[in-house]
TORVEXRO-502326 format. One record per residue (C-alpha): chain; residue in three letters; residue number from 1; y, z, x. Coordinates in Angstrom, 2 decimals. Each point is the difference from the previous one (the first is absolute). Layout:
BEGIN
+---+-----+-----+---------+---------+---------+
| c |   r |   k |      c2 |      c3 |      c1 |
+---+-----+-----+---------+---------+---------+
| A | ALA | NUM |       Y |       Z |       X |
...
+---+-----+-----+---------+---------+---------+
END
This chain:
BEGIN
+---+-----+-----+---------+---------+---------+
| c |   r |   k |      c2 |      c3 |      c1 |
+---+-----+-----+---------+---------+---------+
| A | MET |   1 |  103.01 |   79.08 |  121.12 |
| A | THR |   2 |   -1.18 |   -0.84 |    3.54 |
| A | ASP |   3 |    1.24 |    0.95 |    3.45 |
| A | PRO |   4 |    0.54 |   -2.54 |    2.84 |
| A | SER |   5 |   -3.67 |    0.31 |    1.00 |
| A | GLY |   6 |   -1.06 |   -1.16 |   -3.45 |
| A | GLU |   7 |   -1.47 |    3.36 |   -1.07 |
| A | THR |   8 |    0.70 |    1.35 |   -3.45 |
| A | VAL |   9 |    2.52 |    2.84 |   -0.08 |
| A | VAL |  10 |    0.51 |    2.30 |   -2.98 |
| A | ASP |  11 |    3.68 |    0.09 |   -0.95 |
| A | ILE |  12 |    0.31 |    3.72 |   -0.82 |
| A | ALA |  13 |    3.73 |   -0.38 |   -0.70 |
| A | ARG |  14 |   -0.74 |   -2.60 |   -2.65 |
| A | LEU |  15 |   -2.68 |    2.20 |   -1.53 |
| A | ARG |  16 |    2.41 |    2.90 |   -0.16 |
| A | ARG |  17 |    2.62 |   -2.18 |   -1.67 |
| A | SER |  18 |   -2.48 |   -1.27 |   -2.57 |
| A | CYS |  19 |   -1.67 |    3.34 |   -0.72 |
| A | GLY |  20 |    2.77 |    2.46 |    0.80 |
| A | ALA |  21 |    0.83 |    0.78 |   -3.64 |
| A | CYS |  22 |   -3.55 |    0.64 |   -1.20 |
| A | ALA |  23 |   -2.93 |    2.28 |    0.67 |
| A | LEU |  24 |   -1.46 |   -2.49 |    2.51 |
| A | SER |  25 |    2.53 |    1.27 |    2.53 |
| A | GLN |  26 |   -1.55 |    3.44 |   -0.33 |
| A | LEU |  27 |   -3.55 |   -1.26 |   -0.42 |
| A | CYS |  28 |   -0.23 |   -2.66 |    2.73 |
| A | LEU |  29 |    2.77 |   -0.15 |    2.52 |
| A | PRO |  30 |   -0.07 |    3.53 |    1.45 |
| A | ALA |  31 |   -3.77 |   -0.20 |    0.47 |
| A | THR |  32 |   -1.52 |   -1.00 |    3.31 |
| A | ILE |  33 |   -1.10 |   -3.46 |   -1.11 |
| A | GLY |  34 |   -0.71 |   -2.48 |    2.77 |
| A | HIS |  35 |    1.26 |   -3.57 |    0.11 |
| A | GLU |  36 |   -3.37 |   -1.26 |   -1.16 |
| A | ASP |  37 |   -0.03 |    2.24 |   -3.11 |
| A | MET |  38 |    3.56 |   -0.16 |   -1.35 |
| A | PRO |  39 |   -0.15 |   -3.74 |   -0.85 |
| A | LYS |  40 |   -3.22 |    0.55 |   -1.95 |
| A | LEU |  41 |    1.60 |    2.66 |   -2.15 |
| A | GLU |  42 |    3.20 |   -1.99 |   -0.40 |
| A | ALA |  43 |   -2.01 |   -3.09 |   -0.98 |
| A | ALA |  44 |   -1.84 |    2.00 |   -2.68 |
| A | VAL |  45 |    3.21 |    1.18 |   -1.66 |
| A | ARG |  46 |    1.21 |   -2.26 |   -2.78 |
| A | GLN |  47 |    3.73 |    0.62 |    0.02 |
| A | HIS |  48 |    2.83 |   -0.41 |   -2.47 |
| A | ARG |  49 |   -1.83 |   -0.52 |   -3.27 |
| A | PRO |  50 |    2.72 |    0.22 |   -2.70 |
| A | LEU |  51 |   -0.77 |    1.37 |   -3.46 |
| A | ASP |  52 |    2.39 |   -0.05 |   -2.95 |
| A | ALA |  53 |    0.84 |    3.18 |   -1.93 |
| A | GLY |  54 |   -2.74 |    1.17 |   -2.35 |
| A | ARG |  55 |   -2.86 |   -1.64 |    1.93 |
| A | THR |  56 |   -3.27 |    1.80 |    0.70 |
| A | LEU |  57 |   -0.94 |    0.29 |    3.66 |
| A | PHE |  58 |   -3.42 |    1.44 |   -0.79 |
| A | ALA |  59 |   -1.54 |    1.42 |   -3.17 |
| A | GLU |  60 |   -1.92 |    3.19 |   -0.65 |
| A | GLY |  61 |   -3.72 |   -0.68 |    0.48 |
| A | SER |  62 |    0.52 |   -3.13 |    2.12 |
| A | PRO |  63 |   -1.98 |   -0.32 |    3.27 |
| A | PHE |  64 |    1.60 |    1.12 |    3.25 |
| A | ASN |  65 |    0.48 |   -2.59 |    2.71 |
| A | GLU |  66 |    3.35 |    0.68 |    1.64 |
| A | LEU |  67 |    2.88 |    2.36 |    0.51 |
| A | HIS |  68 |    3.55 |   -1.00 |   -0.88 |
| A | VAL |  69 |    3.19 |    0.86 |    1.84 |
| A | VAL |  70 |    3.28 |   -0.12 |   -1.92 |
| A | ARG |  71 |    2.49 |   -2.12 |    1.94 |
| A | SER |  72 |    2.79 |   -0.03 |   -2.59 |
| A | GLY |  73 |    0.44 |    1.05 |   -3.60 |
| A | SER |  74 |   -2.11 |    2.72 |   -1.61 |
| A | LEU |  75 |   -3.09 |    0.65 |   -2.07 |
| A | LYS |  76 |   -1.40 |    2.71 |   -2.22 |
| A | THR |  77 |   -3.61 |    1.09 |   -0.26 |
| A | VAL |  78 |   -1.26 |    1.04 |   -3.43 |
| A | SER |  79 |   -3.22 |    1.20 |   -1.58 |
| A | VAL |  80 |   -0.85 |   -0.78 |   -3.62 |
| A | GLN |  81 |   -1.09 |    3.07 |   -1.95 |
| A | SER |  82 |   -2.75 |    0.07 |   -2.63 |
| A | ASP |  83 |    2.59 |   -0.30 |   -2.79 |
| A | GLY |  84 |    1.48 |   -3.13 |    1.59 |
| A | THR |  85 |    3.13 |    1.63 |    1.39 |
| A | GLU |  86 |    1.07 |   -0.48 |    3.60 |
| A | GLN |  87 |    0.38 |    2.78 |    2.54 |
| A | VAL |  88 |    2.29 |   -0.89 |    2.90 |
| A | LEU |  89 |   -1.66 |    1.13 |    3.22 |
| A | GLY |  90 |    2.59 |   -1.07 |    2.56 |
| A | PHE |  91 |    2.77 |   -2.31 |    1.09 |
| A | HIS |  92 |   -0.42 |   -2.10 |    3.13 |
| A | LEU |  93 |    2.93 |   -1.16 |    2.11 |
| A | PRO |  94 |    0.37 |   -2.16 |    3.14 |
| A | GLY |  95 |   -2.25 |    1.36 |    2.72 |
| A | ASP |  96 |   -2.61 |    1.42 |   -2.38 |
| A | VAL |  97 |   -3.67 |   -0.95 |    0.11 |
| A | VAL |  98 |   -1.55 |   -0.64 |   -3.42 |
| A | GLY |  99 |   -3.70 |   -0.18 |   -0.80 |
| A | LEU | 100 |   -1.34 |    3.05 |    1.84 |
| A | ASP | 101 |   -1.31 |    1.33 |   -3.32 |
| A | ALA | 102 |   -2.89 |   -2.48 |    0.19 |
| A | VAL | 103 |   -1.22 |    0.68 |    3.54 |
| A | ALA | 104 |   -2.57 |    2.65 |   -0.99 |
| A | GLU | 105 |   -1.74 |   -1.71 |   -2.93 |
| A | GLY | 106 |    0.78 |   -3.67 |    0.57 |
| A | GLN | 107 |    1.99 |   -0.47 |   -3.19 |
| A | HIS | 108 |    3.50 |    0.89 |   -1.07 |
| A | ARG | 109 |    0.58 |    3.18 |   -1.99 |
| A | CYS | 110 |    3.45 |   -1.09 |   -1.18 |
| A | THR | 111 |    2.15 |   -3.04 |   -0.71 |
| A | ALA | 112 |    2.91 |   -1.05 |    2.22 |
| A | MET | 113 |    2.90 |   -1.83 |   -1.68 |
| A | THR | 114 |    3.24 |   -1.33 |    1.44 |
| A | LEU | 115 |    3.24 |    1.59 |   -1.22 |
| A | GLU | 116 |    2.16 |   -2.84 |    1.33 |
| A | ARG | 117 |   -0.49 |   -3.13 |    2.08 |
| A | THR | 118 |   -2.19 |    1.33 |    2.78 |
| A | THR | 119 |   -1.45 |   -1.35 |    3.23 |
| A | VAL | 120 |   -3.22 |    1.37 |    1.45 |
| A | CYS | 121 |   -2.23 |   -0.57 |    2.98 |
| A | ASP | 122 |   -3.73 |   -0.15 |   -0.72 |
| A | ILE | 123 |   -2.34 |    1.42 |    2.63 |
| A | PRO | 124 |   -3.74 |   -0.62 |   -0.45 |
| A | PHE | 125 |   -1.62 |    3.37 |    0.55 |
| A | ASN | 126 |   -2.88 |   -1.41 |    2.03 |
| A | ALA | 127 |    2.55 |   -1.44 |    2.45 |
| A | ILE | 128 |    1.49 |    3.46 |    0.54 |
| A | GLU | 129 |   -3.46 |    1.49 |    0.42 |
| A | ASP | 130 |   -0.98 |   -2.68 |    2.51 |
| A | VAL | 131 |    2.99 |    0.61 |    2.27 |
| A | ALA | 132 |    0.01 |    3.78 |   -0.53 |
| A | ARG | 133 |   -3.58 |    0.31 |    1.21 |
| A | ARG | 134 |    1.14 |   -1.32 |    3.39 |
| A | VAL | 135 |    3.45 |    1.57 |    0.11 |
| A | PRO | 136 |   -0.01 |    3.81 |   -0.41 |
| A | GLY | 137 |    3.80 |    0.05 |   -0.15 |
| A | LEU | 138 |   -0.03 |   -2.10 |   -3.16 |
| A | GLN | 139 |   -2.53 |    2.32 |   -1.59 |
| A | ARG | 140 |    2.29 |    2.97 |    0.62 |
| A | GLN | 141 |    2.94 |   -1.86 |   -1.51 |
| A | LEU | 142 |   -2.05 |   -0.94 |   -3.05 |
| A | TYR | 143 |   -0.97 |    3.64 |   -0.47 |
| A | ARG | 144 |    3.69 |    0.93 |    0.14 |
| A | VAL | 145 |    0.84 |   -2.48 |   -2.76 |
| A | ILE | 146 |   -2.83 |    1.33 |   -2.19 |
| A | SER | 147 |    1.11 |    3.58 |    0.71 |
| A | ARG | 148 |    3.59 |   -0.85 |   -0.94 |
| A | GLU | 149 |   -1.12 |   -1.31 |   -3.39 |
| A | PHE | 150 |   -2.17 |    3.08 |   -0.54 |
| A | VAL | 151 |    2.88 |    2.33 |    0.80 |
| A | ARG | 152 |    2.27 |   -1.90 |   -2.40 |
| A | ASP | 153 |   -2.57 |    0.44 |   -2.78 |
| A | GLN | 154 |   -0.25 |    3.72 |    0.76 |
| A | GLU | 155 |    3.77 |    0.35 |   -0.07 |
| A | HIS | 156 |    0.08 |   -1.66 |   -3.41 |
| A | LEU | 157 |   -2.58 |    2.45 |   -1.33 |
| A | ALA | 158 |    2.13 |    2.85 |    1.32 |
| A | THR | 159 |    3.05 |   -1.51 |   -1.69 |
| A | MET | 160 |   -1.82 |   -0.20 |   -3.33 |
| A | GLY | 161 |   -0.82 |    3.69 |    0.37 |
| A | ARG | 162 |    3.68 |    0.92 |    0.01 |
| A | LYS | 163 |    1.29 |    1.18 |   -3.38 |
| A | GLN | 164 |    3.60 |   -1.12 |    0.34 |
| A | ALA | 165 |    0.83 |   -3.58 |   -0.95 |
| A | PRO | 166 |    3.12 |   -0.15 |    2.27 |
| A | GLU | 167 |   -2.15 |    0.85 |    3.03 |
| A | ARG | 168 |   -2.43 |   -2.80 |   -0.81 |
| A | LEU | 169 |    2.71 |   -2.65 |   -0.21 |
| A | ALA | 170 |    1.74 |    1.34 |    3.12 |
| A | ILE | 171 |   -3.28 |   -0.17 |    1.95 |
| A | PHE | 172 |   -0.53 |   -3.56 |   -1.18 |
| A | LEU | 173 |    3.47 |   -1.19 |    1.00 |
| A | LYS | 174 |   -0.12 |    1.84 |    3.33 |
| A | SER | 175 |   -3.37 |   -1.64 |    0.74 |
| A | LEU | 176 |    1.41 |   -3.47 |   -0.68 |
| A | SER | 177 |    2.93 |    0.75 |    2.31 |
| A | ASP | 178 |   -2.25 |    1.35 |    2.77 |
| A | ARG | 179 |   -2.31 |   -3.01 |   -0.21 |
| A | ARG | 180 |    2.97 |   -2.34 |    0.43 |
| A | ARG | 181 |    1.25 |    2.01 |    2.98 |
| A | ALA | 182 |   -3.44 |   -0.24 |    1.63 |
| A | LEU | 183 |    0.28 |   -3.80 |   -0.20 |
| A | GLY | 184 |    3.45 |    0.02 |    1.58 |
| A | LEU | 185 |    1.69 |   -0.91 |   -3.29 |
| A | GLU | 186 |    3.07 |    1.59 |   -1.59 |
| A | PRO | 187 |   -1.45 |    3.19 |   -1.54 |
| A | LEU | 188 |    2.82 |    0.82 |   -2.42 |
| A | GLU | 189 |    0.07 |   -3.34 |   -1.83 |
| A | LEU | 190 |   -2.95 |   -0.40 |   -2.36 |
| A | THR | 191 |   -0.94 |   -2.75 |   -2.42 |
| A | LEU | 192 |   -2.37 |    1.38 |   -2.62 |
| A | SER | 193 |   -2.32 |   -2.91 |   -0.67 |
| A | MET | 194 |   -2.10 |    2.21 |   -2.27 |
| A | SER | 195 |    1.11 |    0.73 |   -3.56 |
| A | ARG | 196 |    0.99 |    3.50 |   -1.12 |
| A | SER | 197 |   -3.05 |   -0.10 |   -2.23 |
| A | ASP | 198 |   -2.21 |   -0.55 |    3.07 |
| A | ILE | 199 |    1.81 |    2.77 |    1.89 |
| A | GLY | 200 |   -0.59 |    2.37 |   -2.91 |
| A | ASN | 201 |   -3.65 |   -1.01 |   -0.22 |
| A | TYR | 202 |   -0.46 |    0.62 |    3.72 |
| A | LEU | 203 |    1.74 |    3.39 |   -0.11 |
| A | GLY | 204 |   -1.48 |    1.18 |   -3.28 |
| A | LEU | 205 |    3.37 |   -0.11 |   -1.81 |
| A | VAL | 206 |    1.16 |   -1.79 |   -3.14 |
| A | ILE | 207 |    2.56 |   -2.76 |    0.49 |
| A | GLU | 208 |    2.71 |    2.00 |   -1.79 |
| A | THR | 209 |   -0.36 |    2.79 |    2.56 |
| A | VAL | 210 |    0.24 |   -2.45 |    2.88 |
| A | SER | 211 |    3.19 |   -1.51 |   -1.44 |
| A | ARG | 212 |    1.55 |    3.45 |   -0.55 |
| A | LEU | 213 |   -0.84 |    1.03 |    3.55 |
| A | PHE | 214 |    1.63 |   -3.09 |    1.48 |
| A | SER | 215 |    3.14 |    0.81 |   -1.99 |
| A | ARG | 216 |   -0.13 |    3.63 |    1.11 |
| A | PHE | 217 |   -0.46 |   -0.90 |    3.67 |
| A | GLN | 218 |    2.94 |   -2.36 |   -0.26 |
| A | ASP | 219 |    2.19 |    2.65 |   -1.66 |
| A | GLU | 220 |   -0.89 |    2.47 |    2.77 |
| A | GLY | 221 |    0.99 |   -2.48 |    2.71 |
| A | LEU | 222 |   -3.47 |   -0.52 |    1.43 |
| A | LEU | 223 |    0.00 |   -3.75 |   -0.60 |
| A | THR | 224 |    1.48 |   -2.92 |   -1.84 |
| A | VAL | 225 |   -2.12 |   -2.37 |   -2.03 |
| A | GLN | 226 |    0.82 |   -3.28 |   -1.70 |
| A | ARG | 227 |   -2.96 |   -1.58 |   -1.69 |
| A | ARG | 228 |   -2.56 |   -0.18 |    2.83 |
| A | ALA | 229 |    2.43 |    0.34 |    2.90 |
| A | LEU | 230 |    0.11 |    3.59 |    1.27 |
| A | ARG | 231 |    2.00 |    1.57 |    2.81 |
| A | ILE | 232 |   -0.76 |    3.49 |    1.26 |
| A | LEU | 233 |    3.27 |    1.87 |    0.58 |
| A | ASP | 234 |   -1.42 |    3.33 |    1.15 |
| A | TYR | 235 |   -3.38 |   -0.28 |    1.69 |
| A | ASP | 236 |   -0.02 |    3.65 |    1.09 |
| A | ALA | 237 |    0.51 |    1.29 |   -3.54 |
| A | LEU | 238 |   -2.68 |   -2.39 |   -1.27 |
| A | ALA | 239 |   -2.37 |    1.31 |    2.68 |
| A | ARG | 240 |    0.74 |    3.61 |   -0.98 |
| A | LEU | 241 |   -0.72 |   -0.79 |   -3.63 |
| A | ALA | 242 |   -3.22 |   -1.77 |    1.01 |
| A | ALA | 243 |   -1.02 |    3.14 |    1.90 |
| A | GLY | 244 |    0.61 |    2.15 |   -3.07 |
| A | MET | 245 |    3.01 |    1.80 |    1.43 |
| A | ASN | 246 |    2.26 |    1.47 |   -2.65 |
| A | ASP | 247 |    3.22 |   -0.72 |    1.88 |
| A | ALA | 248 |   -0.33 |   -3.81 |   -0.30 |
| A | THR | 249 |    2.72 |   -0.16 |   -2.64 |
| A | GLU | 250 |    2.32 |    2.23 |    1.99 |
| A | GLY | 251 |   -0.59 |   -2.17 |    3.04 |
| A | SER | 252 |    1.01 |   -3.10 |   -1.92 |
| A | ARG | 253 |    3.47 |    1.42 |   -0.47 |
| A | GLN | 254 |    0.59 |   -0.12 |    3.74 |
| A | ARG | 255 |   -1.71 |   -3.24 |    0.92 |
| A | SER | 256 |   -1.08 |   -0.61 |    3.54 |
| A | PRO | 257 |    1.00 |   -3.27 |    1.69 |
| A | LEU | 258 |   -2.13 |   -3.03 |   -0.79 |
| A | ARG | 259 |   -2.76 |   -0.62 |    2.53 |
+---+-----+-----+---------+---------+---------+
END
């Protein structure tokens, strides 16, 4: 847009409306980017590319050219083992950046597949580098995004080290809820776009165990689940179970108000 003098003006409000539900709001907008730099970054971002369920965003071994931000929908990242089986590495929801696995070596170490109809923004990595070299604030924000993904991977490794299957599932569900809350979405209403088989693969559990645990959590009043629609009834008890506290079941008998 232009002001009365004819000079170009960056419409920050419009940028916030267009990027407010994805990682670009954390990556770009808080940084100290001048009027001459923001349009360049915005112009480099290819927005709203829809992919149907079951489509591959990038494949293991493919060259790295860009990062991807999930705008809507969800994806899973998987690695194919030597025997041909898939190992689920993670689930990626709106606001997540996908493709960081390839930054170090220039090629992807995993495959990203859509779990439902999904919209992504594609960000050529050289465009980020070009602006980041001149805008220290953007560099710091990019480091934060990379750190967030690293911490999430570390938390998953810690989860896999826990011996109790109920703790693993509770940690997983609590994480989904917390990620929705961070985006300003309703944290107690979840739609599980991933299959129970994928959840079990990710958590190191067989699908029968996952199904039994969902039934147990429902019987204990922690949640209700109907197909893939899940509502958390007692977040505090779920959090206690995720933390390995033995009184999680007792807490579910006197449920705290929904938050």
